[in-house]
Every structure is written in structure tokens, then in C-alpha cells.
N, C-alpha and C positions, 0 to 999 in steps of 0.2 A: 427585564427580558419579557417580550407580551406573552399572553395567554395562549397555549398553541390552538386551543379550541376557535379563539377568536381569527385564526390565521387562514389564509385563503387555500384551497387546495390544487397543487398542480399536477398535470397530466404529462408524463415520462414514458420513454421508451427504453428498452433494451436491446441492443443489437449484441448477438452472441449469446443468447442465453442459453445452449445447450451445452457451455464450458462450464468447469467448477465457479468460477467468479461471477459468470453470467447468471447461473442457478442462485447462488448466494443472493445478488443483486434483486432477483425477481421476489425472494422469499422477504428480504427487507423491506421494498419498496411495497409490496401487498401489505405488511403490516405498519406500515409507518401512517401515522395520522394524518399528514399533509399533501401526502405524494398518492396518485393514482396510475396503475400500471396499464398505459393505453395498448401497448403492444409489446410482444417478444419474437425476436427473430432466431432462425437457425436456417443453416444450410443443408446439409443434408437430412435433418431430422424435420425438416418442415412438414406441417400437415398431423403430427403427433402431438401430445399433451406434454406439459411438464408439470411434475406433481411436487408442491412444495407446502411444508407447514409455517403458519405465521399465525399470531394471535391465538394460539392455541385451536387452531381448526387446519384442515389439510384443503388445499385450493389446486384446481387442475388448470394450468395455463395454455391456451393453445400457442403453438408456435407457427410463426408463419416466415415465409420466406422475405429476406431483406429488402429484395426490390417492391415488396407488397407494404412495405412499411410508410406510414402516412409520417414524413419528418416535419410537416409543415403544421401538423396537427397538435402536436406536443411543445410543451415549454422547455422541456431538457431530455436529452439524451445521454445515456450510459454507452460508450462503446467498449464493449468488452471483446474484440477481434483480434486476430493474431497479430504479433508485431511484425510491421512492415507492411501490413494490409488494412490498417486501422485508418490511415491519416486520410485516405479515399473518401471514406466514409466519414470522417470529420469534418473534410471539406462540404460534403453535400449537406450535414447537418446545419453548419454555419449558413449556407446559401438559403436554404430553407428557412433560415430566423430563428432556431432554436438553438438553446445552450447546450455545450457538451461537456461530459467529462470524459476523458480518453483513458481508459487504462492499460493500453499497449506500451512499450517504451517510445514511441514513434515521437511524442514530442518531448520527452523529458530531458532536463538539461543534458550535455553532452552527446544527445543523440540528432534531435529535429535540425534538419539543415547542414548536419556536421557530418554524421555517420551516412546519412542517406537523403536526397532530395525531399523534399515535400511539394505537394500539390499547392498549384495558384491558389491562395485565399488560407490558406492554412498557415497560422503562425508558428513561427521557430522560437519564439520566446512567449510561449503559453506560461502562466502562472503555474510554480509547482505545487501540487496540491498537497505539502506537509504543513497542516496549521499550527502545529506546535511550535513550528519554524518561521512559517512566512503566511501568517492569517491575513495581511491586511489587503494584498492583491486578490484575495479570492473573494472578496464581499463585491457581489454584483458582477462575476468576471463572467463573458460569454465562453470562454473555452479555458479548462483545467487540464494539465497534465498530471495524472495519478501516477504519485508514485510506485516504484516495484516493491515485493514484500520483503527481500533481504534489506534495500536500501532503506525501508523505513524503519526496520529492527537497528540498524547501525546506523542510522543519521542521527534519531533520535537520542542515541546512546552517546554518540562522539558530540554533538553539537555544542553542548552547555562547557565541554573541555575546550573545544576550538575558541569558541567566543570570549572563553574567560583567559586565552592565551597560556592554556597548561600543557599542550601537548608540545612537546620537543621538537623544536627546529628541524627539520631533515630526518626525523624519526621514522622507521617503520611501524607502523601499526597493524598488528596481526589480528587477523579476522578469521576464527574457526566457527562457520554457522551451519546448522542443522536443520533441515526443513522435512514436513510430513509431504508423504505423495503427491499429495493434491496440487500441490507445488509445480507439479511435471505438467500439468494439464490434463484434460480428460482425452486425446488421441490415444489410440491402444498401440502400445508399443512393447515390443519384447524386453526390453529391460524393466518396464515397468509393471508386469504381470505379479499377481500375488506371490508366486512361486519363486519369483527372484528377488522380491523385495524383502519377504517375510522371513525374520531371524537374521538378518543381513543390515550390515552397516557400512556405508562406504562412501569415497570422497568421488566428486565430478566436477567440471569444469575447472582444473586445477592451473596452475601457472597463471594466475589472472586473467582466465579467459571468459568470464562470467559477464554476461551483459549489464547488469547493474552496478559494474565499477564504472561506466561511466558517468551516470547521477551521483554516486558516492564522491568522486573525486572532484567534479565541476562544484557541487555543494560545499564542500568542504572547504575547497579554495575561496569560493566565496565567503564561507565564515570565518577566514583568516587564517586557517590551517595550512602549514607547509610539512606536508608529510608523505610518505608514500603508505600505499595501502597495499597488505598483501591478505587476499580473500579466498578462502578455500571453503566452499559450499561441501555439505555432505548429505545423503539421503537416508532419513529415519523410517522405519517401517511401522509408522503412524499414519491417520488419516490426514489429520491436520497440527499446525502449529510451526514456529520457529524458534529455536533457541541461540543466540551469539554468544560467543565466550570472545571478549576483545581484550587484547594487551596493550595497554598504551602508556609508552614512555613520556614521562611529564616533566616539566620543568622546575617544580619541586616538589616535595612530599606533601600530602593532606593529611591533616589530623583526622579531618571527617570524611571517609570518602563519600558519602552521599552528598556534602555541602555544595557542590557547584548543581546538583541537579535540583535540591530544595531551592534553590535562589532560581534556577531557569524556569522549573515547572510548578510552582507554587500554585497558581491558580488554573492548572488545565486539568480540564475535566478526564481526558482519557490517557494520561500517565499515572501510573502507580510506582511509587519508592517502599522497596522491603530492606530492612535489616538482614533478611536473610537470603537465600536464591531463589530467583523466580524459576518456574515451570512451568510446562505447558499447560498443565491441568489448570494451571491458574488463569490463564488467559484464552483458552478454547471457547470459542462461541461468542465473544466478546471484544468490543471496538477499542481495545487498551494495549499500550506499551508497559509492561511491567520489568521494572531495573534494580538490579542490586549492584554493589559494587565493593570490592574487596582490597587493601592494600598488602600484596604479597610480601612475607619476608624472604630475607638473602638474597635480595637485589643491588648491585651496587649503583644503579641507577634509580632514580624514584619512579614506581610503575604503578598502573592502577590498572586492575581487571575489574571490566565493566560486563555483566551480563544483562541482556535484552532478551525477553519473550514476547511475543505476538502470536496471535492465530493469522495465518498467512492469507486467509480467505476473508477476514473480517478486516482488521485493522491494516492487513498487509494487501488489502485489494477491495473487496465489496464496501464494506464497513467503512472503509476511509472515503471510499468515491460518494457515499450517502451523507458524509461528513460534509465534505467539500460541497456536494449538492444544497444542502441546507444552508451553507453560508452565501452561496450565490445566488438563490432565492429570497435571501432574507429571512430564513426560518431560524428557530433556536438551534445553535449548532448540534445539540445532544438528541435532538427530535428522532425517534424510530432507531434508536441504537441503544444495545445493550451495555452497561459498564460494569 
């Protein structure tokens, strides 16, 4: 791996810097040894400044309107824009000659060109930016579709089982996942006010209605799994973090519940395995997926409980976007990221 001090610095921009993921991106880029923040855009908050903490210091970043951004003057753009609106800007970035990491659902597997039309010049088959599963296509890529936060937590936890043929054919994999309130975005809504969320816990998007199911199903099918997913997200009265509890019917019992994960992730810098149970406090502000697994007793069919914890704003969004950008630009994959 090259010495980071000998590597070039790349100019990058952030579209949609006023959202939670955009703010996290600005902080990560500001503290990155090889990235320089050239612009940060916001729509309603243009003309104001965004205060972030990076490398032990506080930085005030001016926010400009998206139409003011010099897309041709940067090497890479992070598009942290709303779902359905991002693809148009991805097209503009491509036309300007820059690389782009799209944090919306617009280009993800099962979405782009399938659930909605994409503008001319925007690829419907952009590489899926989950490096632990699909690293090779990310090296030098022009466009990368950054995964959803829930999808990251679930797919990293299920991929080793799918690849090893351990998920029972035709089985229903039950996923109960809980996210901190920042996962709902920064737009003000009554149901996300402090008085509505605090000391409360509730499900939402029930009945397999969540958008992240598209990329989960598509990716698991690509990995060889033949199963149904029953996904129920919940809202936690905390700022950040996702904890997924996944019930997986198996083709055979496992003497060591973590063995498939040790095999699959032996050299992964951002995957942690624990013989205990992962918790949100283990992963907050870190670009990691922390996984535990238990073989439950009293089951007629071999079954595995898999627990997966991530920070939804870091490994679930901005941190993973920087990880992808590092690969796209030929930088060390771990540069600028906390493990």
C-alpha cells in the first residue's frame, strides 16, 4: 500500500451538504489527508455556513446553491440528494467529467432503470458500492451507487451465508432492524419531533414496504440465495446507529456460528466479529460493521440468529461513500476513516 503522504490531493464537492449524510461527508472530507473540499451545496440553506469538527478543530463551511457548483473543477462529487432527484445531478456531474458517488437510491440494484427512468447518460448498472462484497468494480469507477444504511447492515450480515449455500432454499429470512432518528433525514416532520420520538419505540414501513428491500433482494439473488425477506424497520429514540436482528433458516447446523463470517471477512478492515452481541455504542462514529451470531436452541429447523450493528451516517452512508471514493481514486481504502 502506498504511503499516504506521497499521494496526490483530489478536489471533491458535496451536493446536498445540509442533510445529515451531507454534513457527515463534509466533516470526513475536511479531515481526509488526500481530499480537499471544493464546494458544499444546499438549496434552502444557501448563503449560510455549516459548522463541522474535523482533525480536532472546528471548521465553518460556506454553503452555495447547487447551480453555483463548479462541477468541472473537481475530481469527484458526492451526491447526497433526495431519492428521485439525485439522478439528474449525477448526469450533470458525468457530463462535466468528474466521478460521482451517489448516496440516493436512484442507481442502486433493483432501482435504476427498473423502478423509475434514468436521465440519458446515467448508467442503470453502476457498480454497487459495498466493498466487502464487490470491491473489484469500484477501482477506478466513474460512478458508484452507495448502498442504503439498512441494506449495508443486512447484506454484510447475510452475504457469507448466501455465498456458502447456507440459507435454506425457499426460506423466509426475518429481519427486525432498528435505526436512530437521523436515518429519517433532516427535513422537519411532526412524527420525528423530539416529543414524538423520545421514550418511544415503534415500527414503520411494515409489510415489506421499505425502499431498501429492492437492493437487498437483488443483491442476495446475485449471491445465489433463494429466499424471501421479511423486513420490519423500527425507529429508536437515539441520534445514530442501526442494529439488525436477522433470523436465518439454514441448510445445516453450524458448530461455530461465526465460522462463515471468519472465512468471508478475514482480511476486511471495516468488519468486526464478536463472540458477544454487537451494540450501537460499539460502532457510533466508526466506519465498521460489527457482527455477532448465535445458534438458538429449541428449533426444529437449523437456524442462525445474526446481529449486525453499524452507524447509519458513517458505514451506512458518508463513511462508506468515502471508502468508495478512496477506491475510485486509487487511495488507500482506509484513508480518512475511523475504525
